[in-house]
N, C-alpha and C positions, 0 to 999 in steps of 0.2 A: 309349082309353088311348094308342094310337099317336099320335093327334092331339095329346094333352096332352104326350107326350114330345117330339114335334117342336117344340111351342110353347116348352117349357122350354129345349130346346137352342138354339133361335133367340134366346130371351131372354138366355141366358148368353153366346152369341156376340156379341149386340149390346152387352151390358154390357162384355164384354172389349174390343171395338173402341172403345167410348166411353172406357173407362179408358186405353187406349192413346192415344186422341186427347187426353184431358185431360193425360196425362203428357207428350206431345209439346209441347202448348201451354205447360205449366208450365215445361218445361226449354228452351224455345226462346230464341234470342238476341233475337228480335224481341218487341215488346210486344203482348200480346193482352188484350182485355177484352170483357166482355159487360155491356150496360147496359140498364136498363129505360127505358120510354118517357118517364118523368118525369125522367130524368137520373141516377138512382141506379146506381152501379156494382153489378152483381150478382156479378161475379167478375173477377179480373185475374190475369195470371201474374206470376211473380217479376221477370221482365225489365222489365215495364212499371213496377212499383213501384220497382225500382232505378233505372230511367231518370229517375224524378222525385225520387229521393233518399230514398225510404221504406224501412223495414226489411223490409217484406213486403207481400203483397196486403192482409191484414187491416188493417195500419197505414195503408195508402193509403186504403182505403175509410172507415175510422173518422175519420181526420184531415181528409179532404176533405168530411166531413159528408154523404157520399153524393150530393153534387151535383157532377157532373163539370164543369159549366160554370164553376165557380169556379176551376178550374185554368187556364182559358184567358184570355189577355190581352185578347182581343176577344170578349166574351160574345155580342154580337149576331151576329158572324160564325159562332160556334159554333151558335147557334140556326138560322141559315139553312142550315148544313151538315146538321144533323139533319133539318130539314124536307125538304131535298132528298133525303137518303138514304131517308127514310121513303116518299117518293113514287115512288122508282125501284126497280125489281127488279134492281139491279146494284150493284156496288161504286162508291162515290164517293170521289174522291181530293182531298186538300187539304193545304197546308202551314200550320202554325199555330205561334204562339208561346205556350208554356205556362209556368206558374209552377213552379219547382223548390222543393223543400222547404227549401232553404237561403236562400230569398228571391230568388234570381236567376231568370233565365229561360233556357229552352232552346227549340230549334226542332225540331218533329217533322214527319215526313211520315206522313199518316194515311190509311188506307183504311177506309171504314165502309159498312155496308149494313144495311137494315132486313130483319128476318126475320119471315115470316108463317106461320101454321099452314095445314093443308090447307083449312080453311074460309075462308082469306083474312084472318083476324083478326091484327092486329099483335101480335107476341110480344115482341121485344127488338131491340136493335142489337148487331151484332158488329163489333169494330174491330181493326185491325192497325196497329201503330205502329213507326216507326223514328226514332232520334235522328239528326237531320241538322244538328245545331248546327255541327260543324266545316265542313261544306260551305257553310252559310249565311254563317258568319263569313268564310270564304275568299272567297265571292262578294262580300260587302260590302267586304272589303279590296281586292279586285280593282277593284270599281266606284269606290272612293275613289281608288285609284291611277290609274285611267283618267281620272278627273276632274282630278286634279292634273296628269297628263301633258298632257291636252288644254289646260288653262289655260296651262301652260308653253309648249307648242307654239305656241299661237295668239298669245300676248302677248310672247314672247321678243324681245329686241332683236336677237339673232343669227338668221341664216337657218337654219331646220330643214327637213328633208325626210325622208319615209319612202320607202324603196326596197324592191323585192322581192328575192328571192335572186339574180336576174340583174343586180341593180344598176340597174334601171329605176325612176325616181321615180314613186311612186303618189300622194303628197300633198306639198304645199309650203306652208309657213306664210306669213303676210302679209309678214314681214320679208324672206324670201327672194324673194318676188315683187317687193318694192320694190327690192331689191339688183339683181336681174337685169332689172328693167323689163319683166317678163313676167307674164301671168296664170297662175293655177295650171293651167288647161287647156293653155297653151302649154308649161309646164314638164313636165307629166305625160308619162310614157313616155320621157323623155330619160335618158340615162346620165350619169354624172359626166364621162366623156370628151366627151360632146356639149356640155356646158356650158363646157369649157375652151377657151382661146384656142389658135390654131394652135401646135403644138409637141409636146413629148414628153408623151404621156399614159400612159407606161409605169408610173410609180409607183402611180397609183390602180388601174390594171388588175391589177398584181401584188398590191396590197393586197386587192382584192376576191377574187382567186383564192385567196389565203391564208385569207381569212375563210371562203370556201366549203369549203376543204379542212380547216378546223379547226386550222390552224397558228397562228392568232392570233385574238384577239377584237376587236381594234380597230387602226386605223392612222390616220396623220395625214400630210398633205402640204401644202406651200405651192405654189400655182400661180395663174396668172392665169385668170380666167373672163371670158367675153364678156358684157358688160352692154349692153342694147339702147340706152341713152341715153349711157353713159359710155365705151363701148368696153372694152378689156381692163382688168381690175381685179385687183390682187393679193388673194388670199384664203388662209385656212387652212381646209382641208377635213379634218374629223375624222369617221370612220365607225366605228360599233360594231355588232357582230353581235347579232341576236336569234335564239336557238336554241330548238328544241323539247326535250322531255324526253329525247330520245336524243342531243342534241348537234348535230343537223343544222341547218344555216342555214335560217331561215324568212324573215327580212327584215333590213333594216339601218336604223339611225337615223343620219342624216347631219347634221352641223352645218357651216355655211359662214359664216366670219367675214370681214368686210371688213377688210383690213389696210392700206388706203390711208393712213390717218392714221399708223399705226405705221411704214410704209415711208417716208412723207414725213418723219416725225420722225427716223427713222434716217438718211436721206439728209442732212437738215439737220445732225444731230449730226456726221456724218462730215465734212461740208463745214466746219463750224465748228471741228472738231478739227484739220483740215488747215490752216485759216487760223491758228489759235492756234499750231500747231507752226511754221509759217513765221515768224510774228512772233517767237516765242520764240527761234528759232534765229538770226534775222537782225536782231534789235533792236540799236540802237546803245547801249542802256543795259543794265546788268546786271540779270538777272531770276532769281529762284530760287523754287522751289515746296517747301513743307515739309508734313509730315504734321500730324496733330492735336496731337501732343506738341511740335511746333515743330522737329522734326529735318529737316534739308535732305534732299530726295529728288532734286531736279534743279537744275542750275545751267546757264545758257546760256553760249555762248562769250564774250559781252561781259563777263559777271561773272568768268569765268576770266581774261580779260586784265586786268581792273581790279584783281583781288586777287592776280594772279600765282600762280594755282593751277589745279588741274583739278577737274572735277566729282566724280571719284572721291575726291579729297582732302576736298572739302566735304561729301560725302554722310554723313549720320549726325550731323553737328554741329548745334548749336542756333544760333539767330540771335545769341544772346549771345556765342557763341564767335568770331563774326566782328567783334564790336564792341569798341572800346576799353573797358577795365575801368571808366573814369570815367563812361561814358555808358550803361552797362548798366541801372542802376536806373531811369533816366528812360524808357528803352525798355520795360522790363518793366511799368511802370505803365500805359503805353498798351496793351500787349498784353493785360493783365488786363481792361481795360475792354471790349475787343473780345470776349474769351472770355465775359464776363458778359453780352454782348448790349447793352451801353450804347452802343456805336458799331460801325460796320462797317469803318472804315479810320482810319488815322492817318498823319501826316507829321511827320518830325522830322529835324533835322540832327545827325548823329553822326560820330564818328571811327571808321573801320574800319582793321583791321590787315591790310596786304597782305604779299606776299612780301618777303623780306629785311628784315622788321620795319619796313616803310614804314608810316607813318600817313597816311591819306587822309581828308580831310573829305568826307562824302557826304550827300546828301539821301535819306533812307530813306522810302519810301512803302510801307505795308503794308496789304493788303486781306484781310479775312476772307471765306472761302467757306463758305456755310451750306447745310444740307439744306433741303428744303421745309418741315420743321417748325421751321426757324430754329436748329437745333442747329449749333454750330460744328463744322466739318469739318477745314479746313486753311488755311494762309496762302498 
């Protein structure tokens, strides 16, 4: 009798523990399942069913036709996993893409093991599942971003470099290597100051310090860098901070643009502007510049002398205001052809009205200045 009582107590204790275990599994956040050797789900918890979009465990088992392999995008991979788990006396882990009830797919991290009885006979599989779809999608997005950045880095026309938090270059793209006339190995471990021509390196040092201190996320400077084959070359250096989740500086992305053509174009423009200004001021004939509407903006000293007036008096007047009333229509017809793009210049003899009502016969030469798209800009 004592033995029977002890047996019943042990049985009730076991049933209680099993009930607790089943309750814990049923209410767990992770998915759990028990599966027969032939692939039929014997039981699952609510979390696993919800993970796959089913109303409950019974719904999952019924709608999947009891064949778990149909839920997996790669059925052959699933078979290999089960065979591996069956042959091992331990948990086997795998990531899998599975079918969601709505027709889409999710990714799961799965741990599965084969369970055997005391006699060594195979009983069933036990599985533990976590939904890792957000992590997988984030990893795929990161890999795609890495691929795009690598393509940009390698094939960009501008020079790009990656630098560590101290500002030492760790990687240089082909365009930067061509610009500097150096190999990547020769550029690596140099700082931005090391690349610069002799002079003031303070701007980039201050910029790097402010990136490290979190005072700014990028900076830009124009300076000359030393090129092996060409000597000092004007460049624009732009650096942006790469930070970790706490905002600490991890590395820098640096772009170095060759400004040689821009600087040369700027110098040429300044030289031509100076030449034009000299000719404008000292020409022996009257010259005026007008805006798009034909209003005078500037008049040179020769024109002031010719018409007995000052630039201030002429400014804002139209060309017609300077011409005798009887000649305005003929001049307007020629102006219209220029504005319409039918011609770029015209020459006509007209009478101009000077100071003290003097009438002067003049040869008027008018040229249209156009934008690169050929749109008329000014006379």
